[in-house]
PAZAPA-4460 file (N, C-alpha, C; in steps of 0.05 Angstrom, whole numbers, plus 32768, in hexadecimal, padded with zeros to 4 digits):
% residues 285
    n_x    n_y    n_z   ca_x   ca_y   ca_z    c_x    c_y    c_z   seq   type   mol
   9AA6   8035   7EAF   9A9C   801A   7EC1   9A86   8027   7ECB     1      M     A
   9A8B   8044   7EE1   9A77   8047   7EF4   9A5C   804C   7EE3     2      V     A
   9A56   805C   7EC8   9A42   8060   7EB9   9A30   8047   7EB9     3      A     A
   9A3C   8030   7EAC   9A3D   8018   7EA5   9A2F   8003   7EBE     4      E     A
   9A40   800B   7ED4   9A34   7FF9   7EE6   9A1C   8006   7EF3     5      A     A
   9A12   801D   7EEF   99FE   8035   7EF7   99DE   8020   7EF2     6      A     A
   99F5   801B   7EDB   99D6   8018   7EBD   99CE   7FF4   7EC7     7      E     A
   99E0   7FDF   7EC9   99E6   7FC6   7EC3   99DC   7FBD   7ED7     8      R     A
   99EC   7FC0   7EF2   99ED   7FAF   7F0C   99CA   7FB3   7F1B     9      V     A
   99C1   7FC4   7F10   99A9   7FBF   7F22   9997   7FA5   7F1A    10      P     A
   999D   7F9D   7EFE   9992   7F8A   7EF4   998F   7F6D   7F07    11      A     A
   99A6   7F62   7F17   99B1   7F53   7F1F   99BC   7F4D   7F3B    12      D     A
   99B7   7F69   7F43   99C2   7F6A   7F5A   99B0   7F7E   7F67    13      F     A
   99B9   7F74   7F8A   99AB   7F86   7F9E   99B4   7FAA   7FA1    14      R     A
   99CC   7FA4   7F9E   99E2   7FBE   7FA4   9A00   7FBF   7F9A    15      A     A
   9A09   7FCE   7F98   9A25   7FCF   7F93   9A37   7FDC   7FA5    16      M     A
   9A53   7FD3   7FA7   9A6D   7FDE   7FAE   9A84   7FE6   7FA0    17      V     A
   9A8F   7FF9   7FA7   9A9F   8002   7F99   9AB6   8008   7FA4    18      L     A
   9AC9   7FF9   7F9D   9AE2   7FEC   7FAA   9AF5   7FF0   7FA8    19      Y     A
   9B0B   7FEE   7FA6   9B29   7FE9   7F9F   9B3F   7FDB   7FAC    20      N     A
   9B50   7FC3   7FA3   9B59   7FB2   7FB6   9B76   7FBD   7FB2    21      D     A
   9B7A   7FD6   7FA3   9B97   7FDE   7FA0   9BA2   7FEB   7FB7    22      N     A
   9BAF   7FE7   7FCD   9BBA   7FE4   7FE6   9BC8   7FFF   7FEA    23      P     A
   9BC4   800E   7FD0   9BC7   802A   7FDB   9BB9   8047   7FD4    24      R     A
   9BA6   803A   7FC2   9B8C   805A   7FB9   9B77   8046   7FB2    25      A     A
   9B5E   804F   7FBD   9B45   804F   7FA9   9B41   8056   7F95    26      F     A
   9B4D   8071   7F95   9B4B   8080   7F78   9B55   8097   7F7D    27      S     A
   9B74   80A4   7F64   9B7D   80C4   7F6D   9B75   80CE   7F59    28      A     A
   9B58   80CF   7F4C   9B48   80D7   7F3D   9B4C   80D4   7F23    29      G     A
   9B4B   80EC   7F19   9B45   80F0   7EF3   9B61   80EC   7EEA    30      A     A
   9B62   80E6   7ECB   9B82   80DE   7EC0   9B8B   8104   7EBF    31      D     A
   9B9E   8104   7EC3   9BAB   8128   7EBF   9BB5   8120   7EAB    32      L     A
   9BBF   8107   7E9D   9BCF   810A   7E89   9BBC   810A   7E73    33      G     A
   9BA6   8109   7E74   9B89   8108   7E5B   9B8C   8131   7E5E    34      Y     A
   9B8B   8135   7E75   9B85   8150   7E72   9B96   816A   7E66    35      F     A
   9BB2   815C   7E6D   9BC9   816D   7E58   9BCD   8166   7E42    36      V     A
   9BC8   8150   7E39   9BC0   8148   7E1A   9BAC   8155   7E10    37      E     A
   9B97   8162   7E20   9B87   816F   7E0D   9B7F   8181   7E14    38      R     A
   9B8F   818B   7E25   9B97   81AE   7E2D   9BA9   81B9   7E18    39      L     A
   9BC3   81A6   7E16   9BD8   81A8   7DFA   9BC6   81AF   7DE7    40      E     A
   9BB6   81A5   7DDE   9BAB   81A1   7DC4   9B96   81B6   7DC1    41      A     A
   9B90   81C5   7DD7   9B7E   81D0   7DD7   9B5E   81CD   7DCB    42      E     A
   9B59   81B8   7DDB   9B49   81A4   7DD2   9B32   81AA   7DEA    43      D     A
   9B26   81B7   7DED   9B13   81C6   7E0C   9AFE   81B2   7E11    44      F     A
   9AED   81B2   7DF0   9AD8   81A2   7DEF   9AD9   8183   7DFA    45      A     A
   9AF5   817D   7DF6   9AFA   8156   7DF9   9AF8   815E   7E1A    46      A     A
   9B06   816F   7E2D   9B07   8172   7E3E   9AE3   817D   7E4C    47      L     A
   9AD7   8189   7E47   9ABE   818F   7E4B   9AB4   8173   7E40    48      E     A
   9AAF   8165   7E35   9AAA   814F   7E34   9AA8   813B   7E43    49      R     A
   9ACA   8136   7E4F   9AD1   8129   7E60   9AC0   8136   7E82    50      F     A
   9ABC   8148   7E80   9AA9   8151   7E9F   9A8F   814B   7E98    51      V     A
   9A82   8149   7E7F   9A68   814B   7E7F   9A5E   812E   7E84    52      D     A
   9A78   8119   7E7F   9A73   8101   7E7B   9A6F   80E8   7E9F    53      Q     A
   9A90   80FD   7EA7   9A8C   80F7   7EC2   9A71   8101   7ED3    54      G     A
   9A6E   8112   7ED1   9A53   8119   7EDC   9A34   8110   7ED9    55      Q     A
   9A33   8101   7EC2   9A1E   80F2   7EB9   9A24   80D6   7EC9    56      A     A
   9A3C   80CB   7EC4   9A41   80B0   7ED2   9A3D   80B6   7EF5    57      A     A
   9A44   80D0   7EFF   9A43   80C7   7F18   9A29   80C9   7F22    58      F     A
   9A19   80DC   7F15   99FD   80E7   7F19   99EA   80CC   7F1E    59      R     A
   99ED   80BB   7EFD   99E0   80A3   7F00   99E9   808F   7F19    60      A     A
   9A03   8093   7F1D   9A0D   8086   7F37   99F6   8088   7F53    61      L     A
   99F4   809D   7F55   99E9   80AB   7F6C   99CE   80A5   7F60    62      K     A
   99BD   80AA   7F54   99A3   80A3   7F4E   9993   8082   7F48    63      H     A
   99B5   8071   7F4A   99AF   8053   7F3C   999E   8047   7F55    64      A     A
   9986   8030   7F45   9971   8025   7F4C   9977   8016   7F65    65      A     A
   9990   801C   7F6F   999C   8007   7F7E   99AC   800C   7F96    66      I     A
   99AD   800F   7FA7   99C7   8019   7FBF   99E3   801C   7FB9    67      P     A
   99F4   8029   7FBC   9A0B   8021   7FB7   9A1A   802E   7FCB    68      V     A
   9A2E   801C   7FD6   9A45   8024   7FEF   9A63   8027   7FDD    69      V     A
   9A6D   803F   7FE5   9A8E   8041   7FDC   9AA1   8036   7FFB    70      G     A
   9AB3   8026   7FF2   9AC2   8022   8002   9ADE   801B   8001    71      A     A
   9AE7   8041   8006   9B07   8042   8000   9B16   803F   8017    72      P     A
   9B2C   8036   800F   9B4C   8034   801F   9B60   8042   8012    73      A     A
   9B72   8050   8024   9B87   805D   8014   9B78   8080   8005    74      G     A
   9B89   8085   7FF3   9B89   809D   7FE7   9B67   8097   7FCF    75      L     A
   9B50   80B1   7FE1   9B3B   80B2   7FC5   9B3F   80D9   7FCB    76      A     A
   9B42   80E3   7FB4   9B44   80F9   7FAC   9B3F   80FC   7F96    77      V     A
   9B36   811B   7F91   9B2F   8125   7F73   9B16   810F   7F71    78      G     A
   9B18   8108   7F53   9AFE   80F9   7F52   9B00   80DC   7F5D    79      G     A
   9B0C   80D7   7F6A   9B0E   80B9   7F7B   9AF6   80CD   7F92    80      G     A
   9B04   80E6   7F9C   9AED   80E7   7FB5   9AD3   80F0   7FAA    81      C     A
   9ACD   8101   7F90   9AB4   80FE   7F88   9AA1   80F1   7F83    82      E     A
   9AB1   80CE   7F78   9AA4   80B9   7F71   9A93   80B0   7F93    83      V     A
   9AA1   80BA   7FAA   9A97   80AA   7FC2   9A80   80BD   7FC7    84      L     A
   9A87   80D6   7FC8   9A6A   80EF   7FCC   9A53   80EA   7FBB    85      L     A
   9A56   80CE   7FA2   9A3A   80D1   7F98   9A34   80B0   7FA3    86      H     A
   9A37   80AA   7FB3   9A30   808D   7FCA   9A19   808D   7FD0    87      C     A
   9A12   8079   7FD6   99F5   8080   7FF3   9A05   8080   800F    88      D     A
   9A18   8073   800B   9A2C   806B   8028   9A3F   806D   8021    89      A     A
   9A58   8070   8034   9A6A   8062   8038   9A75   804E   804B    90      I     A
   9A89   803A   8048   9A8B   8028   805D   9AB9   8032   8051    91      Q     A
   9AC0   8042   8066   9AD8   8045   805D   9AEE   8033   8071    92      A     A
   9B09   8030   806B   9B1B   8027   806F   9B28   8046   8086    93      H     A
   9B2C   803E   80A0   9B35   8056   80AB   9B4A   8067   809D    94      A     A
   9B61   8058   8092   9B74   8060   8083   9B6B   8068   8067    95      E     A
   9B5D   807F   8068   9B53   8089   804D   9B55   80A2   8055    96      T     A
   9B5E   80AE   8039   9B71   80CB   8037   9B56   80D5   8021    97      Y     A
   9B44   80E3   8020   9B3A   80F7   8013   9B39   810E   8012    98      I     A
   9B33   8116   8001   9B35   8138   7FF5   9B2D   8139   7FD8    99      G     A
   9B25   8155   7FDC   9B15   8160   7FBB   9B2E   8172   7FB5   100      L     A
   9B44   8168   7FA8   9B5F   8177   7FA6   9B6D   818A   7F89   101      V     A
   9B4D   818A   7F7C   9B4E   8197   7F60   9B5F   81B7   7F64   102      E     A
   9B52   81BF   7F70   9B67   81DA   7F70   9B83   81DE   7F6D   103      L     A
   9B8B   81C9   7F7C   9BAF   81BE   7F72   9BB4   81C4   7F55   104      K     A
   9BA5   81BB   7F48   9BA0   81BA   7F25   9B8F   81D0   7F1B   105      V     A
   9B8B   81E8   7F2A   9B85   81F9   7F14   9B5F   81F5   7F14   106      G     A
   9B55   81E2   7F1C   9B39   81E1   7F12   9B2C   81E4   7F2C   107      I     A
   9B0C   81DC   7F2E   9AF9   81DD   7F40   9AF7   81B5   7F40   108      V     A
   9AE7   81AB   7F56   9ADB   8195   7F50   9ACA   818E   7F3B   109      P     A
   9AC8   8181   7F27   9AAE   8185   7F11   9AA1   8166   7F06   110      G     A
   9AA0   8159   7F1D   9A97   813D   7F1A   9A84   8143   7F2F   111      W     A
   9A70   8161   7F32   9A5B   815C   7F43   9A69   8156   7F62   112      R     A
   9A85   8155   7F65   9A8A   8154   7F80   9A86   8171   7F8A   113      G     A
   9A88   8190   7F85   9A80   81A7   7F98   9A6A   81A1   7F9C   114      T     A
   9A52   8191   7F85   9A3A   8196   7F8F   9A2E   8188   7F9F   115      A     A
   9A3E   816D   7FA8   9A33   8157   7FBB   9A41   8164   7FD3   116      E     A
   9A5D   816E   7FD8   9A5D   816E   7FE9   9A4D   8195   7FF6   117      L     A
   9A3E   819F   7FE7   9A36   81BC   7FF0   9A16   81A6   7FFB   118      L     A
   9A10   8193   7FF0   99F6   818D   7FF6   99FD   817A   8014   119      L     A
   9A10   8172   8019   9A1F   8167   8030   9A1F   8175   8047   120      R     A
   9A29   818C   8046   9A2C   819F   8057   9A17   81AA   805C   121      W     A
   9A04   81AB   8048   99E4   81BC   8050   99D0   81A9   8064   122      G     A
   99D7   8198   805C   99C5   817B   8078   99DA   817B   8092   123      R     A
   99F2   8188   8097   99FF   817E   80A9   99EE   8193   80C4   124      R     A
   99EE   818C   80D7   99E1   818F   80ED   99F0   81AC   80FB   125      S     A
   9A0C   81A4   80F7   9A29   81B2   8102   9A2E   81C7   80F0   126      D     A
   9A24   81D0   80DD   9A2A   81D7   80C4   9A2B   8200   80D1   127      R     A
   9A3C   820F   80BF   9A3A   822A   80CD   9A1C   8235   80D0   128      P     A
   9A12   8243   80D6   99F4   8251   80D3   99F1   825E   80B6   129      A     A
   99E0   824F   80A8   99D1   825E   8092   99DD   8257   8072   130      G     A
   99D4   8269   806C   99E0   825A   8049   99FC   8263   8045   131      P     A
   9A00   827C   804B   9A27   8282   8052   9A34   826F   805A   132      E     A
   9A2D   825E   8072   9A36   824D   8085   9A3C   8230   8071   133      G     A
   9A2E   8229   805F   9A2F   8211   804E   9A41   8215   803C   134      T     A
   9A3C   8231   8031   9A4F   822E   801B   9A70   8236   801F   135      S     A
   9A6D   824A   8039   9A86   8246   8043   9A99   8230   8046   136      Q     A
   9A86   8218   8058   9A93   8201   8064   9AA0   81EB   804F   137      A     A
   9A8C   81F3   8032   9A92   81E6   8021   9AB1   81E9   8010   138      A     A
   9AAD   8202   800A   9AC3   8217   7FFE   9ADB   821A   8004   139      F     A
   9AD8   8219   8027   9AFD   8217   8036   9AFD   8201   8031   140      E     A
   9AED   81E4   8033   9AF6   81CD   8030   9AFD   81C3   8011   141      T     A
   9AF5   81CB   8007   9AFF   81C9   7FE4   9B19   81DD   7FDA   142      I     A
   9B1A   81FB   7FEC   9B2D   8207   7FDF   9B50   8205   7FEF   143      A     A
   9B45   81EA   800C   9B59   81E5   8016   9B70   81D8   8005   144      G     A
   9B5C   81C7   7FF7   9B72   81AC   7FE7   9B75   819F   7FF1   145      A     A
   9B69   819B   800E   9B7F   818B   8023   9B6B   816A   8020   146      R     A
   9B8C   8157   801A   9B7B   8138   8029   9B7C   8133   803B   147      I     A
   9B66   812A   804D   9B63   811A   8063   9B6D   8111   8074   148      T     A
   9B7B   810C   8090   9B8B   8100   8098   9B84   80DD   80A3   149      G     A
   9B6C   80DD   80A7   9B5F   80C7   80A5   9B42   80C4   809D   150      S     A
   9B2C   80B3   809F   9B16   80AA   809B   9B09   80BC   80AD   151      A     A
   9B11   80B6   80CD   9B03   80C7   80D8   9B02   80E7   80D5   152      L     A
   9B1B   80F5   80CB   9B1F   8110   80C6   9B0E   8114   80AB   153      E     A
   9B09   8104   809C   9AF6   810D   8087   9AD3   810B   808B   154      A     A
   9AD8   80FC   809C   9AB7   8105   80AE   9AB2   811C   80B8   155      R     A
   9AC8   8129   80C0   9ABB   8143   80CC   9AC5   815C   80B8   156      A     A
   9ACE   8156   80A0   9ACE   8168   8087   9AB2   8162   806F   157      L     A
   9AA1   814B   8075   9A92   8150   806B   9A99   813B   8058   158      G     A
   9AA9   8130   8051   9AA8   8117   803E   9A9F   80FE   8046   159      Y     A
   9AA5   8102   805E   9A92   80E1   8069   9A80   80EE   807A   160      L     A
   9A64   80E0   807A   9A47   80EC   8092   9A46   80DD   80A7   161      R     A
   9A44   80EA   80B8   9A42   80D7   80D9   9A35   80BB   80D0   162      P     A
   9A1F   80AD   80BB   9A20   809C   80C7   9A32   8082   80AE   163      E     A
   9A49   8092   80A3   9A55   8080   8090   9A62   8074   80A8   164      D     A
   9A6A   8057   809C   9A80   804C   80B5   9A96   804A   80AA   165      G     A
   9AAE   803D   80CA   9AC7   803F   80BC   9ACF   802C   80BF   166      I     A
   9AE3   8010   80BB   9AE8   8001   80B6   9B0E   7FFF   80C5   167      T     A
   9B0E   7FFB   80DF   9B29   7FF3   80E2   9B3C   7FDB   80D0   168      M     A
   9B30   7FD3   80D0   9B43   7FBA   80BD   9B3F   7FB9   80A7   169      G     A
   9B55   7FBF   809C   9B5A   7FBE   8074   9B40   7FA3   8068   170      R     A
   9B4A   7F88   8075   9B3B   7F73   8075   9B21   7F71   8072   171      D     A
   9B14   7F7C   8082   9AF5   7F7C   808B   9AE7   7F8E   8077   172      R     A
   9AF3   7FA4   806C   9AE7   7FB5   8051   9AD9   7FB6   804E   173      L     A
   9AE6   7F9E   803C   9AC9   7F98   8024   9AB0   7F8B   802B   174      L     A
   9ABE   7F76   8043   9A9A   7F73   804E   9A88   7F7C   8057   175      G     A
   9A99   7F91   8068   9A8A   7FA7   8075   9A78   7FB2   8065   176      D     A
   9A80   7FC3   8051   9A73   7FC9   8037   9A5F   7FBA   8030   177      A     A
   9A60   7F9E   8026   9A4D   7F96   8018   9A37   7F97   8029   178      K     A
   9A3B   7F8C   8048   9A24   7F83   8057   9A1C   7FA7   805B   179      A     A
   9A28   7FB2   805A   9A18   7FD5   8059   9A03   7FD6   8042   180      K     A
   9A11   7FCE   8027   9A08   7FCF   8018   99ED   7FBE   8012   181      A     A
   99E9   7FA9   8017   99CF   7F98   8022   99BD   7F95   8033   182      V     A
   99C8   7FA6   8044   99B1   7FB2   805C   99A4   7FCA   804D   183      A     A
   99B3   7FD8   8039   99A5   7FF1   8034   9997   7FE4   801D   184      L     A
   9993   7FDC   800F   9986   7FC9   8003   9968   7FC5   8002   185      A     A
   9965   7FBD   801D   9943   7FBA   801F   9939   7FD4   8024   186      E     A
   9922   7FD2   800F   9913   7FE3   8011   9924   7FFF   7FF8   187      G     A
   9935   7FFA   7FF6   994E   8015   7FE7   9935   8024   7FCD   188      Y     A
   993A   803F   7FD8   992E   8047   7FC3   9945   8065   7FB7   189      R     A
   994C   8068   7F9C   995A   807A   7F9E   995E   809F   7FA7   190      P     A
   9971   80A3   7FAA   9965   80C4   7FB8   9955   80D0   7FA3   191      P     A
   994B   80E7   7FAD   993C   80FE   7F9A   995C   810E   7F96   192      D     A
   994F   8125   7F89   996A   8136   7F81   9966   8149   7F93   193      V     A
   997B   8152   7FA4   9985   8157   7FAD   998A   8180   7FAB   194      G     A
   9984   818C   7FC2   9988   81AA   7FBA   998F   81AF   7FD9   195      S     A
   999C   81CC   7FD2   99A1   81E2   7FF0   99A4   81FA   7FE8   196      V     A
   999C   8200   7FFF   999F   8224   7FFB   99BB   8230   8007   197      T     A
   99BC   8246   7FF0   99D8   8252   7FF1   99D6   826D   7FEE   198      L     A
   99EB   8281   7FF0   99EA   8299   7FF9   99E8   82AC   7FD4   199      P     A
   99ED   82A1   7FC1   99EB   82B0   7FAD   9A0B   82C0   7FAA   200      G     A
   9A07   82D7   7FA1   9A1A   82F0   7F99   9A29   82F4   7FAE   201      P     A
   9A0D   82FA   7FC2   9A23   8309   7FE0   9A30   82FA   7FED   202      A     A
   9A2C   82DC   7FF0   9A3C   82CD   7FF6   9A5C   82C0   7FE8   203      G     A
   9A54   82C4   7FCC   9A6F   82C7   7FBB   9A7C   82E1   7FC2   204      R     A
   9A7E   82F4   7FC8   9A89   8311   7FCC   9A94   8309   7FEA   205      E     A
   9A91   82FB   7FFF   9A95   82F6   8015   9AAE   82E0   8015   206      A     A
   9A9E   82CD   8001   9ABA   82B4   7FF9   9ACC   82C2   7FEC   207      L     A
   9AD3   82D5   7FDC   9AE6   82E4   7FCC   9AF6   82F7   7FE1   208      Q     A
   9AEA   8305   8001   9AFF   830F   8008   9B06   82FC   8025   209      A     A
   9AFD   82E4   8021   9B11   82D9   802C   9B30   82D8   801F   210      I     A
   9B25   82C0   8005   9B40   82BD   7FF5   9B49   82DD   7FF5   211      V     A
   9B44   82EA   7FEE   9B53   830C   7FE7   9B69   830B   8002   212      R     A
   9B5B   82FD   801C   9B65   82FD   8034   9B83   82E7   8038   213      G     A
   9B79   82D1   8027   9B93   82BA   8028   9BAC   82C8   8016   214      W     A
   9BA2   82D5   7FFD   9BB4   82E0   7FED   9BD0   82F6   7FF6   215      R     A
   9BC0   8308   800B   9BC5   8322   8018   9BDF   8315   8032   216      Q     A
   9BD2   82F8   803D   9BE9   82EB   8053   9BFA   82D3   8041   217      D     A
   9BFA   82D7   8020   9C08   82C6   8017   9C05   82A5   8015   218      G     A
   9BEF   82A3   801D   9BD6   8287   8017   9BD5   827F   8005   219      R     A
   9BCF   8289   7FF3   9BC0   8285   7FD8   9BD7   8298   7FC3   220      A     A
   9BD9   828A   7FAB   9BE6   8299   7F93   9BD1   82A7   7F7B   221      S     A
   9BD3   82AF   7F6E   9BC6   82C1   7F58   9BB3   82A6   7F50   222      P     A
   9BBD   8296   7F45   9BA8   827F   7F36   9B96   8277   7F4F   223      H     A
   9BA3   8270   7F67   9B8E   826E   7F7F   9B74   827E   7F77   224      D     A
   9B7F   8292   7F7E   9B66   82A8   7F81   9B56   82A6   7F6C   225      E     A
   9B5B   829F   7F48   9B46   829D   7F39   9B3A   8286   7F3B   226      L     A
   9B46   8271   7F42   9B36   8257   7F44   9B28   8251   7F5B   227      V     A
   9B2D   8266   7F73   9B1D   8260   7F85   9B00   8278   7F7D   228      A     A
   9B0C   8290   7F75   9AEC   8299   7F6D   9AD7   828B   7F60   229      D     A
   9AE6   827C   7F49   9AD2   8260   7F37   9ABF   8257   7F4D   230      R     A
   9ACF   824B   7F63   9ACD   8233   7F74   9AB0   8248   7F88   231      L     A
   9AB5   825D   7F8D   9AA0   826B   7F99   9A8C   8277   7F96   232      A     A
   9A88   8277   7F73   9A71   827A   7F63   9A60   825C   7F63   233      G     A
   9A6F   824B   7F66   9A57   8232   7F68   9A59   822D   7F8E   234      V     A
   9A66   822D   7F96   9A62   822A   7FB2   9A48   823E   7FBB   235      C     A
   9A42   8250   7FAF   9A2D   8265   7FAE   9A15   8267   7F9F   236      C     A
   9A19   8252   7F8A   99FF   8246   7F7F   99FC   825E   7F66   237      G     A
   9A11   826D   7F5F   9A15   827B   7F43   9A06   8292   7F4B   238      G     A
   9A02   82A5   7F35   99FE   82C1   7F3C   99DF   82CB   7F39   239      A     A
   99C6   82BA   7F31   99B6   82BC   7F35   999F   82AD   7F50   240      E     A
   99BA   82A4   7F62   99A9   8296   7F78   999B   82A8   7F90   241      T     A
   998F   82A0   7F9B   9984   82B5   7FBA   9983   82A5   7FC4   242      N     A
   998A   82A8   7FE2   9983   8298   7FFC   9967   8290   8003   243      P     A
   9953   8294   7FED   9941   8289   7FF8   9934   826C   7FE0   244      Q     A
   994A   8268   7FC7   9942   8255   7FBC   9957   8241   7FB7   245      T     A
   994D   8231   7FC7   9963   820C   7FBE   9970   8210   7FAA   246      P     A
   9983   8203   7FA1   9995   8204   7F87   999B   81E6   7F83   247      V     A
   998B   81D9   7F6C   998F   81C5   7F70   99AD   81B0   7F67   248      D     A
   99B2   819A   7F6C   99C8   818F   7F5E   99D2   8191   7F48   249      E     A
   99C2   8190   7F35   99C3   8194   7F17   99CA   81AF   7F12   250      D     A
   99BF   81C3   7F1C   99C4   81DE   7F16   99E2   81E0   7F22   251      A     A
   99F0   81D2   7F37   9A05   81D3   7F45   9A18   81D3   7F36   252      L     A
   9A0E   81B6   7F28   9A1F   81A3   7F14   9A23   81BA   7F03   253      A     A
   9A16   81C4   7EEE   9A19   81DA   7EDB   9A29   81F2   7EDF   254      A     A
   9A2D   81F6   7EFF   9A3C   820C   7EFF   9A5D   81FE   7F05   255      L     A
   9A54   81E2   7F10   9A7C   81DF   7F01   9A79   81D6   7EEC   256      E     A
   9A71   81D9   7EE1   9A7B   81D1   7EBF   9A81   81EA   7EB5   257      R     A
   9A74   8203   7EB9   9A7E   8218   7EB1   9A99   8223   7EC6   258      E     A
   9A98   8224   7EDA   9ABA   821F   7EE3   9AC3   820B   7ED3   259      A     A
   9ACC   81FC   7ED2   9AD8   81EC   7EC3   9AE2   81FA   7EA4   260      I     A
   9ACA   81F8   7EA3   9AD1   8207   7E80   9AE8   8220   7E72   261      S     A
   9AD7   8232   7E8C   9AEE   8249   7E91   9B08   8246   7E9F   262      A     A
   9B0D   8238   7EB2   9B2E   822C   7EB9   9B39   821B   7EA6   263      L     A
   9B2F   820F   7E98   9B46   81FF   7E8B   9B58   820E   7E6E   264      I     A
   9B40   822F   7E70   9B4E   8237   7E50   9B63   824E   7E5D   265      R     A
   9B66   8247   7E7B   9B77   824F   7E88   9B99   8248   7E80   266      E     A
   9BA3   825A   7E75   9BC5   8250   7E7E   9BD3   823C   7E96   267      P     A
   9BCC   8256   7EA8   9BD3   8256   7EC0   9BC8   822B   7EC8   268      A     A
   9BB2   8222   7EC4   9BA4   820B   7ECD   9BBB   81FA   7EC4   269      T     A
   9BC1   8200   7EA2   9BC6   81EA   7E8A   9BE4   81DA   7EA2   270      R     A
   9BF3   81FB   7EA6   9C10   81F8   7EB6   9C0A   81E9   7ECB   271      A     A
   9BFA   81F0   7ED9   9BF7   81D9   7EF0   9BF8   81BE   7EF3   272      R     A
   9BDF   81B4   7EDE   9BDC   819D   7EDC   9BF5   818D   7ECE   273      I     A
   9BFD   8199   7EBC   9C1E   8197   7EB0   9C35   818B   7EC3   274      R     A
   9C36   81A0   7EDC   9C42   81A0   7EF2   9C44   818B   7F09   275      H     A
   9C25   8181   7F04   9C1C   8175   7F19   9C29   8151   7F0B   276      M     A
   9C1F   8157   7EF6   9C29   8133   7EEB   9C48   8131   7EE6   277      L     A
   9C59   8141   7EE6   9C6B   8148   7EE4   9C7E   813E   7F00   278      D     A
   9C75   814E   7F0A   9C7F   814D   7F23   9C74   8140   7F3F   279      T     A
   9C58   813D   7F3C   9C48   813C   7F50   9C4A   8147   7F6D   280      G     A
   9C4A   815B   7F64   9C44   8178   7F74   9C38   818D   7F66   281      K     A
   9C35   819B   7F7E   9C1A   81B5   7F70   9C2F   81CB   7F71   282      P     A
   9C1F   81DE   7F5A   9C37   81F3   7F4A   9C21   8206   7F5F   283      L     A
   9C35   821B   7F66   9C25   823C   7F72   9C2A   824F   7F5B   284      R     A
   9C15   824D   7F4A   9C1B   8266   7F37   9C09   8279   7F39   285      N     A
***
């Protein structure tokens, strides 16, 4: 639906709003049942296509010919968070609970969510200094798999930008989002492909040291460490990156796909996804 809307809506409308009138959730993310079904059949190719299709849809949304405004309320986690990260602007209800929680099921954000969070931290004036600061800020946010307690907290973690709006009354949310979308439509131009400066292998080693500390303190399990290492590779731009050469969003998306492809082949990931589906709680394996 997202991919089709990005293609068809510009012909007839000035802007687009992503909204859900469900009282509990904007989006709780991807279908874990489908993941388990494909994993138990060892149909890794189908899951890789699933990731590719999601990445293509969200890229099309970000670079659509009209502005897109996300209007979340309630839960917006996993893929539900990633779709918001691709919107030109967000108008969030105050009681919006956002998070990239994929590490709880043994994978990394794979629908360009890691890439977009890195781009956002790279643009923030209050980020820690240098390429290492950008990588570490995004890494710690994603590795923590934390869901924010409010829209205001989401702003502090980079899920919302300073210019994104917050609406106090749920009954006003859709109207506020429509008004924001129409205002953006005047003279709108789609964003260029984004890029960010990242530290490369040296930065990954620094993040690995952080994770080893978590293991020693009992805050990370063996599989946490493995998944976090894959995440560190994405957050630092891959093995060929150096701090003098920015990495664009498409290269970061390719690193996400590489990490996902490796992690879905891990039995511990399969166990995590099955446990979450069966119990609704994360497995610390």
